[in-house]
Every structure is written in structure tokens, then in C-alpha cells.
C-alpha positions, 0 to 999 in steps of 0.5 A: 500500500502506498502511504501517500495515495493508498494504492494497494496491490500485490508486489508483482503488480505494483509497478505495472500501472499504465497512464490510463490506470494511474489517472483512474486511481488518482480520481477515485482513491481519495474518497474510495469505499470498500464494497464489502460483502457480509463475511468481509464486513463481519471480519472487519468488525470482529478484528477491530474489536479484538485488538488484532486489527492493525496487525494482520493487514486485512484492510489492505487486502480488501482495498486491493480488489477495489484498486484492481477493478480500476485497472485493465481487465486481467483474469490471471492477475485477479486470480493471483490476488484471490489466491493470496486472499485465500491463503492469507486469511487462513492464518487470520482469526477469520475462519468464515472469511477464509471459507468465503474466499476459498469458494470464490477461488474454486469458482474463479479458477474453474472458470479459467480452466474452461478458458484454457488459461494455463499450460505446461507446468502451470497447468499441473500446479493450478490443477493441484491447487484446485483439487486441494481447495475442493478437498478443504471444501469437502468436495472429495470426489471432485478433488480426487479427479483433479489430483489424478489430472494433476499427476497426469499433467506433471508426468507428461511434462518433458524432463527438465534440464535443471532439477530445480525446474522439475514438477515431480513434486506436484505429482507427489503432493497430489498422491499424498492428498488423494491418500488423505481422502481415501484413508479418512474412512478406513478402519484402524486395522487397514491403516495399521497395514500401511503403518507396518508395511515393509521398510523400503529398499533403496530406489523403491516406490516412494508411494509406500512411505507416503501412505505410511505417513498419511496413515500415521497422521490419520490415526493420530488425529482420531485420538482414541486408544485403539488408533494410538495403540498402533502408533505405540507398537510402531514407535516402540520398535525404534526410538528414532521413530518417535522423532518421525512421529513428532515431525508428522503430528506435533507430539504433546504429552497429552497425545502420548498419554492416550496409550499408557504403554507409549508414555511409560516407554517415553519416560523410561527412554528419557531417564536412560538418556539423562543417565547417558548424559551424566556418564558419557561425553557423547551426550543425549541423542538429539531426539531427546534434546528436541522434545524433552521440554515439551513433554513435561519432564522439566519441573515447574519454576513455581508452585503456581505454574500450570501446563497451560502457562506458555500456550495461554499466559493470560488465562494462567495469570487470570487464575492467579489473580482471582480473589487476590488484591495487589497488596498480597503481592507486595510483601516483606522478605526477611534476608537469610544467610547468603542472600544478596539483593541480586538473589532476592530480586531473582526470586521475585522477578524484579531487578536490583534497581527496582528493589532499591526503589522499594527500599530507600532505607538500604544505604549500601546495596552490597551489604544487607544484614541477615534478618533485615526486612526487605520490601519486594514484589512477588510477581505472579507466576514468577514472571518479570514485571514487564511480562506480567504487565503485558498479559495484564493489558490483555486481561484489562481489555477483556474486562477482567476487574482483578487485572484492572485492580492489579494495575491500579495498585501497581502504579503506586509502586512505580519509580524511574526503574519501573518506567525504564523496564516497562514503559511499553507495557504501561502504554498497553495497559493505559490503552486497554483501560481506555476501552473499559473506562467506565469500569474503574476509577482513578485511585485517590491521590494519597494512595499514589506516592508523590514521585515524578513517575507516579504523578505522570501515571495518575495524570494519564489515568485522570486524562483517560477519564476526561480531566482536561486539567490533567492534559495541561499538566502532562503537556510539559513532559511531551518535549522532555528529554527523558524519552521513556517518560515521553513514551508513557505520556504519549501513550496516555494522550493516545489512549484519551485521544487528546489532540492538545499535544499535536502542535507541540509534537510537530514543533519539536520534530521540526526543530530536533529532527525525527530520530525520536519519532517512534516516541510519538508515532502511535499518538500521531496516528491516533489524533492526526487526520489527512489535513495533517499530511502537510506537517508530516511531509515537512518532517519527512527526511529527504532520501539520501544520495549514494554519496552518503555513508550506508549507515546514514542512508539506512537510518534515513530510510528507517525514519521515512518508513516510520513517518509514512507508516503513520500516514498509512494508518491515518488513511486506513482509519479513514477508509474503515470509517467510510466503508463501515459507515455506509 
């Protein structure tokens, strides 16, 4: 997407505009609206509310077909874009939208085959693609027919001069997907016959290995003891087969435990590998190095750790916070023999500098007395503060009252070190709080200390609640040389959508350059409009000539991308409002 005019296209088509196409786009782009179908409109609304909207590029995808519609008709080019839509939306949190584009792909691609739009290797590839799309759509008979055609087309191609130009992979993939369809309804005993087929001799038919792999995947997907008994019998004949199974089905401890024999065998092999490490210089076979941590053999770091900790950190944190006040994490620790501030901080997930902020009575950091009471934060789950706050922000956005209370309580402990370690996360929490402003109140001033950082945070909280005086109190910090304070203040201004600081920011950037533009980028993207593009272009660095040092050219390009990224965000926000406001 061009940040100046909002032209959107696949990279391969971006620089191929004719003069006629350029004129048509220039006339329509400034006030263009998206012609949204129901699945597209709903996906935009869902992503907008989830907080994932700006990260996935969906709006740019939806803009591209509108731009293509103003260009000369080119069916194969349009198909490339539609394929991109289909596979890009598969990775987004939009299953309905992916299904919508998959079916559009099937219809459009089928029409191109009727017109004989593809030849040679491209015909084999696109036939396979159409078969795979039909398979995913549940049209199995049509998919098998197309896979058969793809194998024929690939086999009929002349032998390539270069192995890299071979289309043999098309036939192999088509055969594999045909097996996947045909094996889906087979009994466990039939699938077992494929799994236990004789090991291939060199130069044997590779199809036997393909059948074995597909059969193993289908058995694993069924997830019942009978199916996993077949897999257990296969794996336990050779430890290296565990590695092979892992590569096919992404093993977890839960899957291994479906068959108790397999889990017991894995545990026993793991213990043998550990013993081997202690007695041999060769170390552990790589199969155990690769998978040991995923199977639960490593003891949890704290008693509150859970198996879902890494996969679902917000849920794990929510369980820890439930029914607890922030004050329960603010504790007095009694120094024991051998303790240092470093070891005390490590136990509680905070730095030495943070401990000193919480304990101004400590005059000599390298000497702490046994039985001395040290004020510390016992971070939930043993995480560092920054990680706790990162997940607190997600919980706040979801309306978790315990998370809101935790953050508001935490602000009363903030000092310079906390700002330095967690400024990004503080900004995320402020943004999340703005989305649920009606569910919390600004803590009383006497509960928040009187230091500079706590004052800044309290004013940010007050600003989010509509206190205009707080905005004026924060304004001097906007051009402060203390960058991390600026980052937090701008996050508060952004969360409150307060435009009061906009002129001061532009004046600062014009005077001092755009080296610190990242401190202001999010704020400007939120409060600026297209009327501010002249001011943004005024601070846009001039492209460096080749006579400049490479590092200088690189930094110039970096700053240009930052500023143009803000311009693009403004464009997209306006486009979204125009399109959803219809």
C-alpha cells in the first residue's frame, strides 16, 4: 500500500500501472469505499474489536480488489490476488472469511480452466491447487479427479534440464492428498497395514512411505486408544521413530498419554538418556534434546505454574489473580544467610534497581544484614514485571476487574526503574483501560506516592477519564528529554485521544529532527487526520544520495518508513470509517 495515495496491490503488480490506470486511481482513491460483502464486513468488525486489527493487514487486502477493478481487465492477475486472499486469511482469526474466499477461488479458477488459461507446468500446479481447495471444501470426489489430472499433467511434462525446474513434486503432493481422502474412512486395522508395511529398499516406490505417513497422521488425529495403540507398537520398535512421529503430528504429552504403554516407554527412554548424559561425553541423542521440554519432564519454576502457562499466559495469570488484591503481592522478605539483593530480586522477578526503589532505607546495596526486612514484589507466576504487565493489558481489555485492580495498585509502586523496564507495557495497559473506562476509577491521590513517575501515571489515568486539567499538566513532559517518560505520556494522550499535544509534537520534530519519532508515532496516528499530511511531509527526511555513508542512508530510510507508516494508518482509519459507515 502506498502511504501517500493508498494504492494497494500485490508486489508483482505494483509497478505495472499504465497512464490510463494511474489517472483512474488518482480520481477515485481519495474518497474510495470498500464494497464489502457480509463475511468481509463481519471480519472487519470482529478484528477491530479484538485488538488484532492493525496487525494482520486485512484492510489492505480488501482495498486491493477495489484498486484492481480500476485497472485493465486481467483474469490471471485477479486470480493471483484471490489466491493470496485465500491463503492469507487462513492464518487470520477469520475462519468464515477464509471459507468465503476459498469458494470464490474454486469458482474463479474453474472458470479459467474452461478458458484454457494455463499450460505446461502451470497447468499441473493450478490443477493441484484446485483439487486441494475442493478437498478443504469437502468436495472429495471432485478433488480426487483433479489430483489424478494433476499427476497426469506433471508426468507428461518433458524432463527438465535443471532439477530445480522439475514438477515431480506436484505429482507427489497430489498422491499424498488423494491418500488423505481415501484413508479418512478406513478402519484402524487397514491403516495399521500401511503403518507396518515393509521398510523400503533403496530406489523403491516412494508411494509406500507416503501412505505410511498419511496413515500415521490419520490415526493420530482420531485420538482414541485403539488408533494410538498402533502408533505405540510402531514407535516402540525404534526410538528414532518417535522423532518421525513428532515431525508428522506435533507430539504433546497429552497425545502420548492416550496409550499408557507409549508414555511409560517415553519416560523410561528419557531417564536412560539423562543417565547417558551424566556418564558419557557423547551426550543425549538429539531426539531427546528436541522434545524433552515439551513433554513435561522439566519441573515447574513455581508452585503456581500450570501446563497451560506458555500456550495461554493470560488465562494462567487470570487464575492467579482471582480473589487476590495487589497488596498480597507486595510483601516483606526477611534476608537469610547468603542472600544478596541480586538473589532476592531473582526470586521475585524484579531487578536490583527496582528493589532499591522499594527500599530507600538500604544505604549500601552490597551489604544487607541477615534478618533485615526487605520490601519486594512477588510477581505472579514468577514472571518479570514487564511480562506480567503485558498479559495484564490483555486481561484489562477483556474486562477482567482483578487485572484492572492489579494495575491500579501497581502504579503506586512505580519509580524511574519501573518506567525504564516497562514503559511499553504501561502504554498497553493505559490503552486497554481506555476501552473499559467506565469500569474503574482513578485511585485517590494519597494512595499514589508523590514521585515524578507516579504523578505522570495518575495524570494519564485522570486524562483517560476526561480531566482536561490533567492534559495541561502532562503537556510539559511531551518535549522532555527523558524519552521513556515521553513514551508513557504519549501513550496516555493516545489512549484519551487528546489532540492538545499535536502542535507541540510537530514543533519539536521540526526543530530536533525525527530520530525520536517512534516516541510519538502511535499518538500521531491516533489524533492526526489527512489535513495533517502537510506537517508530516515537512518532517519527512529527504532520501539520501549514494554519496552518503550506508549507515546514514539506512537510518534515513528507517525514519521515512516510520513517518509514512503513520500516514498509512491515518488513511486506513479513514477508509474503515467510510466503508463501515455506509
